[in-house]
C-alpha positions as CSV (number, residue, x, y, z in Angstrom):
1,M,-5.5,-8.6,16.4
2,K,-2.3,-7.4,14.4
3,T,-0.8,-4.2,15.2
4,P,-1.1,-1.3,12.7
5,V,2.5,-1.9,12.1
6,R,2.6,-5.3,11.5
7,R,-0.5,-5.0,9.3
8,F,1.5,-2.4,7.2
9,A,4.6,-4.7,6.9
10,T,2.4,-7.7,5.7
11,M,0.8,-5.1,3.1
12,V,4.0,-3.7,1.9
13,L,5.3,-7.4,1.4
14,A,2.1,-8.5,-0.3
15,S,2.5,-5.6,-2.9
16,C,6.1,-6.1,-3.6
17,F,5.2,-9.8,-4.6
18,V,2.4,-8.5,-6.9
19,A,4.6,-6.0,-8.4
20,S,7.3,-8.8,-9.1
21,T,4.8,-11.0,-10.7
22,V,3.3,-8.7,-13.4
23,A,5.4,-9.7,-16.2
24,A,5.0,-13.3,-15.2
25,Q,1.2,-13.1,-15.3
26,Q,1.4,-12.2,-19.2
27,I,1.2,-15.4,-21.2
28,V,3.2,-14.9,-24.6
29,Y,2.8,-17.1,-27.7
30,P,5.1,-17.2,-30.7
31,A,2.2,-16.7,-33.2
32,K,4.7,-16.4,-36.3
33,G,6.8,-19.5,-34.9
34,Q,9.9,-17.8,-33.4
35,S,12.4,-20.0,-31.5
36,A,12.5,-20.1,-27.6
37,Q,15.8,-18.4,-28.2
38,Q,14.2,-15.4,-30.2
39,Q,11.4,-15.1,-27.8
40,K,13.7,-14.9,-25.2
41,K,15.7,-12.3,-27.0
42,D,12.4,-10.4,-27.9
43,E,11.1,-10.3,-24.4
44,T,14.2,-9.1,-22.8
45,E,13.9,-6.2,-25.6
46,C,10.5,-5.6,-24.8
47,N,11.0,-5.5,-20.9
48,K,13.7,-2.7,-21.8
49,W,11.5,-0.9,-24.1
50,A,8.5,-0.9,-21.7
51,T,10.8,0.5,-19.0
52,Q,12.3,3.1,-20.9
53,N,8.9,4.5,-22.2
54,T,6.9,4.1,-19.0
55,G,9.5,4.7,-16.4
56,I,8.6,1.8,-14.5
57,D,10.9,-1.3,-13.8
58,P,9.0,-4.3,-12.0
59,S,12.7,-5.5,-11.0
60,K,13.0,-2.5,-8.9
61,P,9.8,-1.9,-7.2
62,K,9.7,2.0,-6.0
63,Q,9.7,2.8,-2.6
64,T,6.4,4.8,-2.1
65,A,7.1,7.8,-0.3
66,S,3.9,8.4,2.0
67,A,3.2,10.8,4.8
68,P,4.8,10.2,7.8
69,P,2.8,8.4,10.3
70,P,1.4,10.6,13.0
71,P,3.4,10.6,16.1
72,T,2.2,8.1,18.6
73,T,3.0,6.6,22.1
74,P,3.9,2.8,22.2
75,T,0.3,1.9,22.6
76,G,-0.6,3.3,19.3
77,T,-2.3,6.6,20.5
78,T,-1.7,10.1,19.5
79,P,0.0,12.1,22.2
80,G,-2.5,14.1,24.4
81,A,-5.3,11.7,23.3
82,G,-6.0,10.6,27.0
83,A,-5.6,14.1,28.4
84,R,-8.2,15.6,25.8
85,G,-10.6,12.7,26.8
86,A,-10.0,13.3,30.3
87,A,-10.9,16.8,30.1
88,R,-14.2,15.9,27.9
89,G,-15.1,13.2,30.3
90,A,-14.5,15.5,33.5
91,I,-17.0,18.2,32.1
92,V,-19.7,15.5,31.5
93,G,-19.0,13.7,34.8
94,G,-19.3,17.2,36.3
95,M,-22.7,17.6,35.1
96,V,-23.9,14.3,36.8
97,G,-21.8,14.9,40.0
98,D,-18.7,12.7,39.4
99,A,-16.0,14.4,37.4
100,G,-13.2,11.8,38.5
101,A,-15.1,9.0,37.2
102,G,-15.9,11.1,34.1
103,A,-12.4,12.0,33.4
104,A,-11.2,8.3,33.6
105,A,-13.9,7.1,31.5
106,G,-13.3,10.1,29.0
107,A,-9.4,9.3,29.1
108,A,-9.8,5.7,28.0
109,A,-12.1,6.7,25.4
110,G,-9.9,9.2,23.9
111,R,-7.1,7.0,23.7
112,A,-9.2,4.2,21.9
113,Q,-10.6,6.7,19.4
114,S,-7.1,7.9,18.7
115,R,-6.0,4.1,18.3
116,R,-8.8,3.3,15.8
117,Q,-8.3,6.9,13.7
118,N,-4.3,6.2,13.7
119,A,-5.0,2.5,12.5
120,A,-7.5,3.8,9.7
121,Q,-5.3,6.5,8.3
122,Q,-2.4,3.9,7.9
123,Q,-4.4,1.5,6.4
124,Q,-5.8,4.2,4.0
125,A,-2.2,5.4,3.0
126,T,-1.4,1.6,2.5
127,Q,-4.3,1.1,0.2
128,Q,-3.7,4.5,-1.6
129,A,0.0,3.2,-2.4
130,Q,-1.2,-0.3,-3.4
131,A,-3.6,1.2,-5.9
132,T,-0.9,3.4,-7.4
133,Q,1.6,0.7,-7.7
134,S,-1.1,-1.6,-9.5
135,A,-2.0,1.1,-11.8
136,E,1.8,1.3,-12.9
137,M,2.0,-2.3,-13.4
138,A,-0.7,-2.2,-15.5
139,T,0.7,0.5,-17.7
140,Y,3.8,-1.5,-17.7
141,A,2.2,-4.6,-18.8
142,K,0.5,-2.8,-21.6
143,A,3.5,-1.5,-23.0
144,R,5.3,-4.6,-22.6
145,A,2.5,-6.4,-24.7
146,A,2.5,-3.9,-27.3
147,C,6.0,-4.4,-27.9
148,L,5.8,-8.2,-28.1
149,E,2.7,-7.9,-30.4
150,G,4.3,-5.7,-32.6
151,R,6.9,-8.5,-32.9
152,G,4.6,-11.1,-33.7
153,Y,3.6,-12.5,-30.5
154,T,0.0,-13.2,-29.0
155,V,0.2,-11.8,-25.5
156,K,-3.1,-12.7,-22.7
């Protein structure tokens, strides 16, 4: 199983790759017989125009400002999760006559729950950042296509 930090790094790298390939995914056909040199010039100008009009530059992906991750221990738990779990376990264990065993079980359960919650929060934040970046890249691609179509190209 991957650690949350490793999984996050993998997702960030994947999203950077997706962002850098948006313009490469568009197929541009010179519908009016434009030369390769003219097409290169038009694509460069349309890239610049799309960046100016959308504020999005695929060659410089934004560093998403996400909320700082919750403070965790080296094992990925929120500080105090074990103590809170132990307190709950001691109460339950006290009802059945073994508060010590209940505290131990509660501490382990509290830490496990904390790790799961922290990993889920990190994954949700990463997915939200990827969705935002994908929407921005789609907006840029539409602007670029509009510019190229206006210059007589077919864009798919």
